[in-house]
C-alpha positions, 0 to 999 in steps of 0.5 A: 280239688283246688287244694289238691291241685295246689298241693300237686303244683307245690310238689312239682315246684319242689321237684323242679327246684331240687332238679334245678339246684342240682343241675346248677351246682353240677354245671358249676363244678364241671366248669370249675373242674374244666378251668382247673385242669386247663390252669394246671396245664398252663402252670405245667407249661409255664414251669417247663418254660421257666426251667428251660429259660434257667438252663439257657441263661447259663449257655452263653457263659458255657459257650464263651468258656469253650470258645476260650479253651479252643482259642488257647488250645489252638495257640498252644497247638494242644488237643481241642477235640473235647471242647469242640464236641462240647461246643457242638453239644451246647449248640444242639441243646440250646437250639432244642431248648429254644424250640421247646420253650416256644412251644411251652409258651404257646401252650401257656398262652404267653406268646401274646404277653408283651413282656414275654414276647419282647424278651423272647424276641431279643433273646432269639435275635442274639442267638441267631447272631451266634449260629453262623459261627457255631455252625462253622465250627460244627464237624471240625476234626481236631486231627485236621487242625495241625500239621507236623513241621521241623519246628514242631506242630503247626496250625494247618490251613483248616486250623488257621480258619478255625482259629480265625472263626473262634477269635472273631466270635470272641471279639465280636460276640462277647457282648452278644453272649452277655446280653443274651444271658441277661435277656434269658435271666429277665425272661426267667423272672417274668416266667417266675411271676407267671408261675406264681400267678397261675399257682394262685389261680389254680388254688382258687379254682381248687378251693372253689371246686371243693366248696361247690362239691361240698355244697353239692354233697350237702344238697344231695344228703339233704334231698336224700333225707327229705326223700326218706322223710317223704317215703316214710310219710307216704308209707304212713299215709298209705297205711292210714288210707288202707285202714280207712278204706278197709273199715268204712261202709261207704263205697269210696273210689277215685276217678281219672280224666277218662271217668274210669275208677282207679285202683284205690277204693274201699273194700265195701265198694266191691260188695256194693257194685258186685265187682271183684276188681272195680279198677279200670271200669268206666263210671257209665259201666258202674252206674248204668245198672243202678240208675236210670238213663237220665240220671246217668247222663247228668252224672257223666256231664257233672263229672266231666265238668269237675275236670275242667281247669276253672269252675265255680264250686258252689254252682257245680255243687248245686247241680250235682245229680249224685246228691240224694240219689235214689239207687236201684237194688244195690244190696243182695240179701240172702237167706240166713238164720240168726237168733235173737240177742238180748242187750242191756243198757243199765237197767234197760234191756234190748232185744235184737231181731234179724229178718230174712229177705232173700231176693228182695230189694232194700225197700221191701227188706226194710218193710219186712224188718218193720213188720217183724218188729211189730209182730214181735210185740212188746219187748219183755220186761 
């Protein structure tokens, strides 16, 4: 029983090891997948911020160019409507791009990065310095900039205010535009470095996830192979047990903790116990017709001791009441006819006789067989 318990514990340990290894690999793959998805999102956000920074780095030059065109157009009293609309579009696009870039940097987790935070703060500060002048030019209509005079077209009061605003911006904000362009270029370089780092991290996570997935697949295939091997071994063992139980003459059976017979038993047990289905019957129910009450009580106590976690095998065996047990009538002998049979072993002949002992117990039947042999006399030569 101890050997069977050790085998059962080893089997349970193997099952727990298989389950634990599968859980560990699955959790590792889940964590790597989660980190990979998160890193991919960060990489996308950083790439988007880098693209916006690259676009914004060109805005100061475009704004300066449009301001210059408006200044020259006002000086020559030519049409500047296209430049005014282009300048308004640049202002609106830059404002939207700055908001989107800040959201992308927040999603990428770079708002706490000192290099990014400092450069972004400097860029936004210079952009705020440009906004009052750009907002002053917003909504300006080119038709309101000039008036007709005898000497030709001249600047109207609104045109003179617009020209003053443009002149002031070109005079005071030229350096600001240049510094903003440089700050955006530095921000783009910082973001490019962050993109490279995020890309390397994502590749590492993907490779790690692929490695863990490969190991998990190999583990699953290995356990599937072991399961098939175990199933084949179990099927072979089951066939062997079935063959043994169908051929042995002894009454073999299994008992559970409740001292009830299991479903596995030898075929001869059914004949010995005169039960078509011994499974589920208690040991008391089975032994009661076969032994006396004292032996039955001792047998139940002995079998109960076997199910204890700790016991002394030799001591338990010494008090086994089921050793050399004298049973009551355990066989049913019915009337029949069988002719004598001659058998030969080399030059020696044997005669087999069969006695009829219907309704007799095994002791009386044995005595009748002995009497029949004596009555047969000396075997023929």
